[in-house]
N, C-alpha and C positions, 0 to 999 in steps of 0.2 A: 859766147862772151860778147860784150858791149862795153864801150868806153864811155862814161859820162864825166862832164866837168865837175871839178871840186870847187864849190862856191868860195870866193874870197882867195883863191890861189891861182889866179891868172890863167896860164896855159897848163895847169895840172890836171890830169885826168886819172880816173881809177876804173878798174874793170868790175863789171856786174856779172854774176854767174849765170849761166844759160837758164837755170830754173826760175829766175826772176825777170825773164824776158818773154813778152807775148807777141807774136808776129800776126799782123792782119795784112792779108793779101788784098791789094785794091786796084781797081780799074779807073778809067778817067771819070766815070760818073761818080764813083765813091770819093774820089779825090775832090771833085766839085763840092759834094755835100760836106765833107770835112772842112774844107775851106770856108764854106758859108757858115758852118756852126762855130768856127773859130774866129770869124769876122775878118777873114783874109780876102783882099780885093780879088775879083775874078781874074783880072789880068795877070796877077802874080801866080794864081793857082794854075792858069793855063800853061805855064811854063814847067809844071811838075810832070813827071813821067809815071805811068803805072808801074806797080811793083810792090814792094813790102814797106809797112810802117812798123817800127819796133816800139812797143809800149814797155817801158821799164819801170819795175817797182823798185823806186829808189829809196825806200824807207830804211834800208840796211845802213846807209851812210849816216843817218841821223840818230841812231840808237846809241845810247851811251854803254860803255863797257863797264860791267860790274865785276 
C-alpha cells in the first residue's frame, strides 16, 4: 500500500493498492542518473540515500465511476 496526495484537497491522502505500485531498487549511481534526467541539481541529489523508489500508477484516482 502507498499513500498519494489528493489534488486540491490540502493534506488529504488516499491509498493505492499494492498491485499499482512498482518498486525500483537504486544505488547512488542510479540516483545520480535519475536526478540528472529530472533536472535536479547534483548538490540536492547528493543528499539522497540508496534504497527504493516507488512508482505509482495513479490513473485509478482519475477514472470516473459509471
